[in-house]
C-alpha positions as CSV (number, residue, x, y, z in Angstrom):
1,M,23.9,-62.5,44.2
2,G,26.3,-60.0,45.9
3,H,27.1,-56.8,45.7
4,H,30.0,-54.8,43.3
5,Q,33.3,-53.1,44.4
6,I,32.4,-49.5,43.1
7,D,34.4,-46.5,43.8
8,S,33.8,-43.2,44.2
9,L,33.8,-42.0,40.6
10,D,31.6,-44.8,40.0
11,E,29.2,-43.4,42.5
12,Q,29.5,-39.6,41.5
13,I,28.1,-41.0,37.9
14,L,25.6,-43.2,39.0
15,R,24.7,-40.2,40.8
16,L,24.6,-37.8,38.0
17,I,22.4,-40.7,35.7
18,A,20.2,-41.6,38.1
19,G,19.2,-37.7,38.1
20,N,18.8,-37.5,34.1
21,A,19.1,-40.8,32.5
22,R,19.4,-38.4,29.4
23,I,22.3,-36.5,30.5
24,P,25.3,-36.1,27.7
25,F,28.2,-38.6,28.3
26,L,30.0,-35.4,27.8
27,E,28.1,-33.6,30.2
28,V,29.2,-36.2,33.1
29,A,32.7,-35.7,32.3
30,R,32.8,-32.1,32.7
31,A,30.8,-32.6,35.9
32,C,33.5,-35.8,37.1
33,N,36.4,-34.1,35.9
34,V,37.4,-36.7,33.3
35,S,37.4,-37.8,29.5
36,G,34.1,-38.6,27.4
37,A,36.0,-41.9,26.8
38,A,36.7,-42.9,30.3
39,I,32.6,-41.9,31.2
40,H,31.7,-44.2,28.2
41,Q,34.1,-47.4,29.3
42,R,32.5,-46.2,33.0
43,I,29.1,-46.8,31.8
44,Q,30.2,-50.2,29.6
45,K,31.6,-51.5,33.4
46,L,28.4,-50.8,35.2
47,T,26.3,-51.9,32.3
48,N,28.2,-55.3,32.2
49,L,28.0,-56.1,36.0
50,G,24.4,-55.5,36.0
51,I,24.5,-52.0,38.3
52,L,22.7,-50.4,35.3
53,K,19.8,-51.8,33.8
54,G,19.6,-49.5,30.9
55,S,17.6,-46.5,30.4
56,E,13.7,-45.5,29.4
57,Y,11.6,-42.9,28.8
58,I,8.4,-43.3,31.2
59,I,4.9,-43.3,29.8
60,D,2.6,-41.5,32.4
61,P,-0.2,-44.4,32.2
62,E,-3.5,-41.4,33.5
63,K,-2.0,-39.3,30.2
64,I,-2.9,-42.5,27.7
65,G,-6.3,-43.4,29.6
66,Y,-4.8,-45.6,32.3
67,E,-6.6,-43.5,35.6
68,T,-6.5,-47.1,37.6
69,C,-3.5,-48.5,39.6
70,A,-4.1,-51.2,41.7
71,Y,-2.2,-53.9,43.4
72,I,-2.9,-57.7,43.7
73,G,-2.5,-60.0,45.7
74,L,-2.6,-63.7,43.9
75,F,-3.2,-66.8,46.2
76,L,-2.5,-69.6,43.9
77,K,-4.4,-72.7,44.4
78,D,-1.6,-74.7,43.8
79,P,1.9,-72.9,44.0
80,G,2.9,-75.8,42.1
81,D,1.5,-73.9,39.0
82,F,4.0,-70.9,39.8
83,D,5.5,-70.8,36.4
84,E,2.5,-71.6,34.1
85,V,1.2,-68.4,36.6
86,V,4.0,-66.1,35.9
87,A,4.1,-66.9,32.1
88,A,0.3,-66.1,31.7
89,L,0.7,-63.5,33.6
90,Q,3.3,-62.1,31.7
91,R,0.3,-61.8,28.7
92,I,-2.1,-59.6,30.2
93,P,-0.2,-56.5,29.3
94,E,-1.8,-54.3,31.8
95,V,0.4,-56.4,34.1
96,V,3.1,-54.0,34.5
97,E,4.9,-55.6,37.4
98,C,4.8,-59.1,39.3
99,H,6.8,-60.1,42.4
100,F,7.5,-63.2,43.8
101,T,6.9,-63.0,47.7
102,I,7.3,-65.0,51.2
103,G,4.7,-63.7,53.3
104,Q,0.5,-63.7,52.7
105,Y,0.5,-63.9,49.1
106,D,2.3,-66.0,46.1
107,L,2.5,-63.1,44.0
108,F,2.4,-59.8,44.3
109,I,0.9,-57.3,40.9
110,K,0.7,-54.0,40.0
111,I,-2.0,-53.5,37.5
112,Y,-3.2,-50.3,35.2
113,A,-6.9,-50.3,34.0
114,R,-8.7,-47.9,32.0
115,N,-11.2,-47.7,35.5
116,N,-12.7,-50.0,37.8
117,H,-15.2,-51.3,35.6
118,H,-12.2,-51.9,33.1
119,L,-10.4,-53.5,36.8
120,M,-13.2,-55.8,37.4
121,S,-12.6,-57.4,33.6
122,I,-8.7,-57.7,34.3
123,I,-9.7,-59.1,37.6
124,H,-13.0,-61.5,36.6
125,D,-12.0,-62.5,32.8
126,K,-7.9,-62.7,32.8
127,L,-6.8,-63.2,36.7
128,Q,-9.5,-65.7,38.1
129,P,-8.5,-68.2,35.1
130,L,-5.3,-68.6,35.5
131,G,-6.0,-70.7,39.1
132,L,-6.0,-68.5,41.8
133,S,-8.1,-69.5,44.7
134,R,-8.8,-65.7,45.7
135,S,-7.2,-62.6,45.9
136,E,-6.9,-59.1,47.4
137,T,-7.1,-55.8,45.5
138,I,-5.4,-52.6,46.9
139,I,-6.3,-49.1,44.5
140,S,-3.3,-46.3,44.3
141,F,-5.4,-43.3,44.4
142,S,-2.2,-41.5,43.8
143,E,2.0,-42.2,43.3
144,V,3.4,-40.1,46.1
145,I,6.6,-40.4,46.3
146,K,9.2,-43.0,43.6
147,R,12.6,-42.3,43.1
148,Q,15.7,-44.2,42.2
149,M,17.9,-46.1,44.8
150,P,20.1,-43.6,47.0
151,I,23.2,-43.2,45.6
152,E,25.6,-42.2,49.0
153,H,28.6,-43.4,50.3
154,L,28.5,-47.1,48.2
155,S,32.1,-46.3,47.3
156,D,34.8,-48.5,49.0
157,D,37.4,-44.7,48.7
158,E,38.6,-42.8,51.4
159,E,37.1,-39.6,51.6
């Protein structure tokens, strides 16, 4: 899973598009002082290398009625059931992230629920039947920091 070598132009492009995924390629080209075709080729290269994983619209869960955000640590009764549990979690639309962890939990998930009653229903009706020995829930009151990875000094170019 090594990292890929990028140059200062790649770094500049990443910084610009991380700040605004909808920035036009021509605007990126102007800011980088290169052609639009060069930017298109670099974006394609960064995508092919897996450095860029696409762009997306971000839906504000609260604005569509999902007021409760929770992180839940899952303890499996049988860790051998990992693949089946993950497949079942993929079928639960409220589960928006799932991480395989080392440490206290077997899996750590992030879910959105309409309210606390809905959260309790998800835990009781959808999660517990998956073969959990137990779970631990943390409710998030507010997301205070969310950002992209910093794009600073990634290139091997001399400054």
